[in-house]
C-alpha positions as a printed NumPy array, in Angstrom:
array([[  0.02 ,   0.009,  -0.026],
       [  1.423,   3.378,  -1.013],
       [  1.178,   5.825,   1.822],
       [  1.89 ,   9.205,  -0.035],
       [  1.403,  10.346,  -3.578],
       [  3.773,  13.149,  -4.524],
       [  2.406,  15.048,  -7.573],
       [  4.2  ,  17.433,  -9.852],
       [  3.3  ,  19.166, -13.091],
       [  5.849,  20.706, -15.505],
       [  5.637,  22.224, -18.901],
       [  9.369,  22.962, -19.532],
       [ 12.441,  23.056, -17.362],
       [ 13.533,  26.512, -18.544],
       [ 15.578,  27.322, -15.376],
       [ 17.195,  23.896, -14.892],
       [ 15.591,  23.237, -11.509],
       [ 13.965,  19.942, -12.355],
       [ 16.945,  17.64 , -11.626],
       [ 17.324,  19.081,  -8.109],
       [ 13.557,  18.942,  -7.473],
       [ 13.204,  15.305,  -8.582],
       [ 16.29 ,  14.206,  -6.578],
       [ 15.013,  15.973,  -3.526],
       [ 11.883,  13.779,  -3.582],
       [ 13.641,  10.567,  -4.461],
       [ 16.156,  11.072,  -1.618],
       [ 13.469,  11.305,   1.122],
       [ 14.054,   9.459,   4.424],
       [ 10.391,   8.273,   3.993],
       [ 10.404,   5.799,   1.207],
       [  6.776,   4.563,   0.826],
       [  5.542,   6.942,  -1.834],
       [  4.768,   7.247,  -5.465],
       [  5.911,  10.196,  -7.575],
       [  3.481,  11.242, -10.336],
       [  4.98 ,  13.736, -12.814],
       [  2.667,  15.282, -15.412],
       [  4.463,  16.537, -18.583],
       [  2.048,  19.26 , -19.655],
       [  3.01 ,  19.949, -23.187],
       [  6.647,  19.563, -22.365],
       [  9.469,  19.778, -24.827],
       [ 11.822,  16.891, -25.683],
       [ 14.541,  18.108, -23.262],
       [ 12.164,  18.074, -20.325],
       [ 10.726,  14.751, -21.316],
       [ 14.31 ,  13.217, -21.481],
       [ 15.1  ,  14.57 , -18.055],
       [ 11.999,  13.085, -16.466],
       [ 12.425,   9.806, -18.373],
       [ 15.948,   9.446, -17.012],
       [ 14.657,   9.306, -13.503],
       [ 11.601,   7.151, -14.405],
       [ 14.   ,   4.497, -15.656],
       [ 16.011,   4.617, -12.425],
       [ 13.151,   4.55 ,  -9.947],
       [  9.969,   2.535, -10.15 ],
       [  8.163,   4.999,  -7.803],
       [  7.975,   7.476, -10.658],
       [  4.934,   7.445, -12.9  ],
       [  4.627,   9.867, -15.849],
       [  1.581,  11.272, -17.486],
       [  2.343,  12.837, -20.855],
       [ -0.264,  15.212, -22.299],
       [ -0.888,  18.255, -24.487],
       [ -0.673,  21.549, -22.566],
       [ -3.787,  21.838, -20.326],
       [ -2.446,  24.222, -17.63 ],
       [ -1.455,  23.58 , -14.041],
       [ -4.882,  23.022, -12.444],
       [ -6.017,  20.367, -14.91 ],
       [ -2.589,  18.756, -14.869],
       [ -2.657,  18.479, -11.141],
       [ -6.158,  17.047, -11.17 ],
       [ -4.951,  14.418, -13.636],
       [ -2.198,  13.44 , -11.25 ],
       [ -4.694,  13.26 ,  -8.315],
       [ -6.988,  10.974, -10.285],
       [ -4.067,   8.581, -10.927],
       [ -2.805,   8.602,  -7.298],
       [ -2.988,   5.615,  -5.221],
       [ -2.891,   7.292,  -1.816],
       [ -5.3  ,   9.581,   0.084],
       [ -2.38 ,  11.628,   1.289],
       [ -1.256,  13.869,  -1.6  ],
       [  1.822,  16.094,  -1.505],
       [  2.355,  18.744,  -4.116],
       [  5.891,  19.477,  -5.413],
       [  6.548,  22.258,  -7.913],
       [  9.275,  21.529, -10.465],
       [ 11.41 ,  24.322,  -8.961],
       [ 10.881,  23.225,  -5.275],
       [ 13.65 ,  21.464,  -3.367],
       [ 12.299,  19.453,  -0.514],
       [ 14.016,  18.871,   2.818],
       [ 15.048,  15.213,   3.063],
       [ 12.601,  14.657,   5.91 ],
       [  9.615,  16.482,   4.382],
       [  7.524,  13.469,   3.682],
       [  8.399,  11.789,   6.992],
       [  7.397,  14.812,   8.9  ],
       [  4.114,  15.317,   7.02 ],
       [  3.172,  11.654,   7.272],
       [  3.818,  11.531,  11.018],
       [  1.987,  14.782,  11.538],
       [ -1.127,  13.613,   9.656],
       [ -1.025,  10.237,  11.462],
       [ -0.932,  11.906,  14.864],
       [ -3.526,  14.577,  13.973],
       [ -6.408,  12.735,  12.393],
       [ -8.611,  15.746,  12.602],
       [ -6.413,  17.525,  10.029],
       [ -7.577,  17.167,   6.416],
       [ -5.577,  19.824,   4.607]])
């Protein structure tokens, strides 16, 4: 059972943040997660960067689509997620290595929190 779904949408990696962002998710202390990346009308360079990580880590799932915008892309990722706990990661975010562990433990201890 997957405990967390991390979702990300990207059109193009114009500022070269994607590598650091993906690696910051993959290097989490908490390991039981899936990572859904939506390529929202992405160029070939961005596709190749994401595909490199997809081939290395089975937790990554990729949705490739024509450009639909951030909201629709994130909704597509949510529909594909296997967990009720969804964490959003922007392509230019760098997550602390204990981010998912902290969030999971917090949500587990505070069952009245939903958002």
